[in-house]
C-alpha positions in Angstrom: -19.5 21.9 -9.7 -21.9 19.5 -11.0 -21.7 15.7 -9.4 -23.0 13.0 -11.8 -24.0 9.6 -10.6 -23.3 6.2 -12.5 -24.5 2.6 -11.7 -21.8 -0.2 -12.6 -21.7 -3.8 -12.1 -18.3 -4.9 -10.5 -17.2 -8.5 -10.4 -15.7 -9.4 -7.0 -13.0 -12.1 -6.4 -15.7 -14.5 -5.5 -17.5 -14.3 -8.6 -20.3 -12.2 -7.5 -21.6 -9.2 -9.3 -22.7 -6.4 -7.1 -24.0 -2.9 -8.5 -22.2 0.2 -7.0 -22.5 3.9 -7.7 -20.0 5.8 -8.5 -19.7 9.7 -8.8 -17.9 11.8 -11.2 -17.3 15.5 -10.5 -16.4 17.9 -13.0 -13.0 19.5 -13.1 -12.3 22.7 -12.0 -10.5 25.6 -13.8 -7.1 24.2 -13.3 -8.0 21.0 -14.4 -7.6 19.2 -11.1 -10.1 17.3 -9.2 -11.7 19.0 -6.3 -11.5 15.6 -4.3 -7.7 15.3 -4.6 -7.3 18.2 -2.3 -9.2 16.9 0.7 -6.3 17.2 3.1 -5.3 20.7 3.8 -1.7 21.2 4.6 -2.4 22.8 7.8 -3.5 20.2 10.1 -5.2 20.2 13.4 -3.3 18.4 16.3 -6.1 16.0 16.9 -6.2 15.0 12.9 -2.5 14.7 13.2 -2.5 12.3 16.1 -5.2 10.2 14.5 -3.1 9.9 11.2 0.0 9.0 13.2 -2.0 6.2 15.0 -3.2 4.9 11.7 0.3 4.8 10.4 1.5 3.0 13.5 -1.4 0.4 13.0 -0.7 -0.1 9.2 2.1 -2.6 9.4 2.7 -6.2 8.9 2.4 -8.4 11.8 5.9 -9.4 13.5 7.5 -12.6 12.5 7.5 -14.0 16.1 3.8 -13.9 16.0 3.8 -16.3 13.2 6.3 -18.4 15.0 4.4 -18.5 18.4 1.0 -19.2 16.6 2.5 -22.0 14.5 1.5 -19.9 11.3 -2.2 -19.7 12.1 -2.1 -16.0 12.1 -0.4 -15.0 8.7 -1.1 -11.4 7.9 -2.5 -8.5 9.1 -6.2 -8.6 8.2 -6.7 -4.8 9.0 -3.9 -3.6 6.9 -4.9 -0.7 4.6 -3.9 0.5 1.2 -3.6 4.3 1.1 -5.5 4.5 -2.2 -8.1 1.7 -1.9 -9.5 2.4 1.5 -9.7 5.9 3.0 -10.1 6.9 6.5 -12.8 9.3 6.4 -11.7 12.1 8.5 
């Protein structure tokens, strides 16, 4: 499998241009990308526990926290989207 690197400039929400490297992998015989099959269907117990903890952490803050802090804490700053930010294990 060949890996190609490409450098692009991305515009952030603050109007800053930053370069970043992207990798493109050639598709295998079935036409599927190898990175899409990164998580095995048979997971170890430790990985399953870590995934369960990350699922519990990935939720909005309770409404009573907003009321208690007079709306100074409005959202969960550590919220993670499944497609944008990967866990890395």
